[in-house]
Each structure stands twice: as C-alpha cells, then as structure tokens.
C-alpha positions in Angstrom: 205.0 197.8 -99.0 201.6 198.6 -97.5 199.9 197.6 -100.8 201.8 194.4 -100.8 200.7 193.6 -97.3 197.1 194.4 -98.1 197.2 192.0 -101.1 198.9 189.4 -98.9 196.1 189.7 -96.3 193.4 189.3 -99.1 195.2 186.2 -100.4 195.4 184.7 -96.9 191.6 185.1 -96.6 191.1 183.3 -99.9 193.6 180.5 -99.1 191.2 177.9 -97.6 188.8 178.1 -100.5 191.7 178.0 -103.0 193.0 174.8 -101.3 189.6 173.3 -101.2 189.1 173.9 -104.9 192.6 172.5 -105.7 191.9 169.4 -103.7 188.5 168.9 -105.4 190.2 169.2 -108.8 192.8 166.6 -107.8 190.2 164.3 -106.4 188.1 164.5 -109.6 191.2 163.7 -111.7 192.1 160.7 -109.5 188.6 159.4 -109.7 188.5 159.8 -113.5 191.9 157.9 -113.8 190.8 155.2 -111.5 187.4 154.7 -113.3 189.0 154.5 -116.8 190.0 150.8 -116.7 186.7 149.7 -115.2 184.7 151.6 -117.8 187.0 150.3 -120.6 186.5 146.7 -119.4 182.7 147.1 -119.3 182.1 149.1 -122.5 184.8 148.1 -124.9 183.5 144.6 -125.7 180.0 145.9 -126.3 181.2 148.7 -128.5 183.5 146.3 -130.4 180.6 143.9 -131.0 178.3 146.7 -132.1 180.8 148.0 -134.6 181.5 144.5 -135.9 177.8 143.8 -136.4 177.2 147.1 -138.2 180.2 146.7 -140.5 178.9 143.2 -141.6 175.2 143.9 -141.7 175.2 143.8 -145.5 176.8 140.3 -145.7 174.6 137.6 -147.2 174.8 134.1 -145.7 173.9 131.2 -148.0 173.1 127.8 -146.7 173.8 124.6 -148.6 172.1 121.3 -147.9 174.9 119.0 -148.8 174.7 116.9 -145.6 171.1 115.9 -146.0 
C-alpha cells in the first residue's frame, strides 16, 4: 500500500504537466483540422493547374490560316 501511495504522489506531481501536454496536443490537432480546408482551397487549384500543364507540355499546337 505504501508503494502505491508513493507512486500516486509522484503522479499527482506530474499531473499539471501531463494535462498541459494533452491540451497542447489537442490544440494542435484542432488547428490542423481547421486549417485543412483553407490550405486545400488555396493550394489545390495551383497544384491542379501545374499538373495539367506538365502533363500536356509535349502537345504540339498547329495554327491554320483559313480565315485570312
């Protein structure tokens, strides 16, 4: 019993730092989830356009002068 109480006292001393660490982890997760739509909205069109351009860079465009 004395060993259990000694361990309990040690855990009580660590409790504030454990709670702070847990709250920081939760805050970081919430911020990451909240930032995801904004980052997607900003970066996805640019990435899509870049991939589209690179996939079609070998295309050859020919111009005809029928209207002149």
